[in-house]
N, C-alpha and C positions, 0 to 999 in steps of 0.2 A: 306729722309725718311729712316727709319731703313731697313737693307736688312734681310728679313726672312731666317732663317737657323736652322738646328736641335739644334746647341748650343743656339740660342736665345729662342727657345722654352723651352729648360731645364732651362736656366736662369729665364724665365718668370713663369715657373712652380714652381720654387723654391721660386719666389717672389709673389706668389699667383696671378699672371697675372695682377699685378697692373701697368706694365710699358709699356702696348701696347699703341701706338699712332693711331689717326685716319687714316684710309687707304687712304683717300684723303681730301683735304681742300674743303670748302664749302664758298667761298667768295662773298662779294656783287659784282655785276656785274659792270664792268668798262663802260664808256660811248663809248669807241672805241676799235675794235680789227682788226687785219689783216684778220681773218677768223672767222665766228660764223658758228657753226655746230648746227642746229636745230634737236634735238632728241638724248637723251642720252640713247639710247639702244645700243646693241651691234654693230651694224653697224655704228651708229654715233661715238662712242667712238673709234672703230677701224679707223675710218677715221681720227680722231684727232690725234691717236697715230701715224700713218704713215706719217701724215703730219710733225710731229716733228721728228720722227726717220729717214725718208728717205729724207725729203726735208727742214729740219731744220727750219720749221715754227712753232713757239711756242707761238706767241700772238694770242691765240686762246680761244674761249670761246665755251663750249658745253651747249645749253639750254635745259632743260626739264621741260615741263609743270607739271609732277607729281614727281615720284622719280626715281632715277636712276636704269634703267633695269626694271621698273615696267609694261612695256608694253609687246610687243610680246616676247622679250628676256627672260622674266620670265614666259611665258605662252606657251611654245612650249614642244615638246617630245625629243629634244636634239640629233636627228639623224644626223649623219656626213657621207657622201658618195660623190663620184664623177663620178659614173658610168652612166653619161647621154649619149645621143647620138651624139647631134651636137658638132662640133669641138669647137665652141665658149663656149659652156656650159662646156664641159669637162675641157677646159683650166682654166676657173676661179674657178671651184668647185675643181679641183685637186690643184690648187695654194693653195686654202683655206684649203683643207684637209691636204697638206704638212705643211702648216703653223701651223695648230693645233697640229701637233706631237712634235714640239719643243716650243709650247707657253709657258707652264708652267715654263720652264727654262728661256725663254726669258723676262718673265714679273715678274719672281721671285714670282710667285703667282701659287698655285696649282689649275688648272682648272679641274682636274680629267678627263683627256682624257683617254678613254678606247677603244682601237682599237680591239673591240671584234668580228668584222665582221658584215656585212650586208647582208641578204639573202633576195632577192625578187623573190617571188613564182611565177611559171608560171601554171596556173590552167585550161588553154584552149590551143588548139593546134595553134591558131593564136597567143597567148601570148608567147608561147614557141618559135615560129618562130622569133618573135620580139625581145626576150631576145637574142637569138642566133645571130641575127643582131646587137645588141647593143654590145655583147661580141666581135664580129668581129671587129666592129669600135673601141672599147676600146684598143684591141690589137694594132691597128694601131696608135692610139693616144698615146700609151705608158701607158695607164691606166691598173693596175693589176686587172683583173677580170677573172672569170671562170664560164662556164655554168656546172651546175650540173645535174645529172639524179636524179629520185625520191630516189634511194637507197642511194645515197650520201647525199641528204638532210635528210633522216632519221638518218644517221650516225652523221651528225653535230647537229641534234636537235632531240633527241630521244623522246621527249614528243608530237611531232607533229603527227597528224593522216594523213597519205599521201593518204588514200583511203577515203576521206571525202565523205559524202553522196550525196553533190550537185556537188562539184568541187574537184575531185581527184588532188593531186599535181604531175604534169607531170615532173617537174625539177625546176631549180632555177638559177638566176643570183647571183653569190657571189663575194663580195668585201671583202677579209679578212682584208685589212687595213682600212676599215670604221668602224664606231663604234658610241660612245656617248661622251659627256662632260658634265660637270656641267654647266647649263645655268648661274646660277647667278654668279659663279665663273669667268666666261668668261668677263662679264660686270665689275665685281669688279676688275678684274686683269688689264684690260685696263684703267679703271678710275684711279686706283693707278699710273700707269705708266704715264698717262697724267698729273695728278696732280704734280708728281714728276718732269716733264718737265717745270712746271710753268703754266700750262693751267688752265683756271677757269671752274669748272664745277658747273654750277647754276641750282639748283633743284627748283620746284615750281615756275618756271618762264615761263609763257605761252606766245607765240607769237600771238598777236591779230591784227597785221598790218604789212604789207610788202610794202615799197615804194621806187623805184628807184629814185637817184638824178642825176642832169645834170652833176655832177663830177665823175660819176660812182659808188659812195659809195651806200650803201644799208641802208636804215633807217629802223630799226625794232622797232615797238611798242610792248612792252612787259609788263605784270603785275607787273614787277618791274622796270620799267622805259624804256626810250629810248636808243637804242643802235645803233651805227653806225658800219658798217662793210665794209671792202675793198671787200670781197667776202663772199658768203653765201652758205653752203651746207645743203639742205633739206634732211633730212634722217628720216622719221617719219612714215614709213610703211603705214598702213591703213588709215592714216590722210593726206596723200601726196596731195590728190586731194583738201583738203581744204586749205593747204598752197599754193598750186599753183593758186587757186582761189584768194586769198589774193594779191598775186604777179601779177595776170592779165593774166594767161594763163591756158589752160586745158590740162589735161593728159588723154592718152587713158587707164584708169584703172578703176576698180570697186572694191569696198570693201565689204567683206563678213566675216562671223565669221568662224573659224576653232576650232572645239571642241576637248577636250581630257579629259581623266579620269585616275584615279589611283586605284589599288585595296588596300586592307588591305596588309600589309607587310606578306611575307611568306619566308621560307628557300630556298636557291637557286635552281631554277628549269630551268632557261633560261639564258645561258651566251653568246647569241647573239641577234642581232636585226632581226626580222622576218618582212617582209612586203608583203602584198597580194592585188594586184590591182583588181582582179575580183571581190573579195567579199569586197574591201576597208577597210582593217583593217591593222594595224600594232602593233606591241608589242615588248617590251623589258623589262628587270627587272633592277630596280634601285639598287643603293649600299645598300639603307635601305631595300630592298627586295620587295618594291612595284612593281606591273606590270604596266607599262606605256603603255597606250592604246590610240590610235587615230584612226581617219577614214577621210572620205571626208569633204571637205568644206561645209558649208550650200548652197542651190542652189538658195538663193535669197539674195539680197543686204541688209546688216544690220551693225549696230555698236555695237551689244550687246557682252558683255563679259561673260554672262551667259551661262550654258549648257542647253540642252534640252532632254526630256525624249526619243523622237523618235530617237535621235542620239545614246543613250545608247543602246537601243534596237536594231538598225540597225547594229551597230559596234560589240557589244557584241555577237549578235547571229552568226555573221560570225566567230568570233574567237573561240567560244566555240566549234564548229563543228571541227576546226583544232587542238584545244587544250582541249580535254575533261577534263584534270586535273584541269582546272581553273573554272569549271562549278558552284561550290558552293562557290566561293569567294564573298565576299562583296565589294562593291565600297567604297572607302574611301573619295575621294572628285572628282569634275568635274570642268572644267572651259573652257573658250574659248578665242581666241585671235583675233584681227582684221586684216586680211591680205588683201593685196592689188594685185588684178589680172589683167594681160595684156592678151590681145587676144591670143598671142602665148605662153603663160605662162613661158616667160623668162623676165629677169628684164630690167630696164632702168637704164643706169649710163650715165649721158648726160648733156651738156650745155642746157640751156633753151632759150626761146625767149627773157627773160630779161637778159641783160649783167650782168655778175658776180654773177648770181644765177645759182646753179648746182643742179641736182636732182639725187638721188639715191633710187629707189622704184621698185614695181612690183615683188618682190621676191615671192610673192604668198605664197604657203605653205612650201617652202623650204629655208627660210631666215637664220635659225640659223647655217646651215651646211656651208654657204657662208660668215659668218661674217669676218674671217681675209682677204679673197681674196676680198671681197667687199670692205673693208676699203682700202687695198692697191691700188685698182683700182681708187676708189673715190678720195683718196688723191692725186694721180697722175694727176687726171683730174682738181683738184682744183688748184694745185700747178702750173701746166704748161698751164692751160687754154684750153688743147686738150686732147682727150682720148688716153691713151696708148694702148698697146697691148692687155691687158686683157679686156678694156672697149670699143674698137672701133667698135665691132660689136652690141653694146647694146644702141646706141644712139636712141633719139627720131625719127631721120630722117628715120629710117627703116620701120615705119609704112606708111609713105607717099610714099617711094620707093618700097614697096612690097617686101623687103628682111628680111621677118620674121624669127625668130629662133624657129621654132615650136618643142616645148618639151611637148606640151599638151597631145599627145597621145605617143610619142616615149620613154618616160623615167620612165616606170613602175609607181607607185604611184608617184605623184608629190612632195613628201615630201623630 
């Protein structure tokens, strides 16, 4: 494939952009692969990419029942941070954040990574003490964070109301090297790199059956024919339980919708990401000027990708108290994504009870920020058959052994 460059852009501009080639190939699936990744979202594509880059495994297919990046990868609010509490969490999220910093150069594709900084607000005394604890843990873990007082919060974000009527802002946990990236571009960049390595990206290919064979191969029934695989990686977020059921095992997860919305575009007013756990809202401004707004996951299990009016009311009510300037803005669009939640709100990167089937799921509401680190760890697990340093604490065994990685309360808003 052509390498993108400023010279190529000028050349194509002079040629009326007639010479651009497809970013990735869309071949018919072969009957057999060394590895099949089910799910062509960010995590699945990153897994395939690092299988090729780190382990030289390139006879790989990435199957997607819809279109590439059309699931949660294209339905999130693009926040990237690593200031969690538990050692296992900070290790994989910081690996991911650091990979994001150089990903545009590595993939030769602009993912629009913006290290604008992420601020998690403390609006109760309990929350302030919790963030100070996380900040101390982050210092020990080598994560660059800082606890701010309310005056410093106002200096970083002049439009915020620190003396809110319900919950005044007492301080905040600040990660200057956190930020955002363009969600579609992350998927497209990985897809282009995978295709360049000779991997097959097969869209509109739904897996409808999973059967293990006596020789250790996995037989996949798909809407585009049967495929044999030496190893299978299941990376399908909210549909992980469905695929696990096909393969004959159960997962300790539940699926719920996570909703978000964007406002009409306005001139630049917010150059950082602000998250508020007490009122459960978070906000940033996109490059096009839209305010990207989200809140908590739905409180009941569902597979809907539509928004609901009560979510708009609950989330926006909280944010307009902190940002009075946005009160009169109109909503542009709203959507939902299907997220998979574990009991401890930490992911699963693990072998499964079925030989040669591996699972990557349970990222809950924080999957986008983990894409590079998740792919790195999952690729190592598939290639070697055993979890490496990043994944060893996230196996399925932890639930029956009682060694949970509890981030459900410890890490501010779970996004």
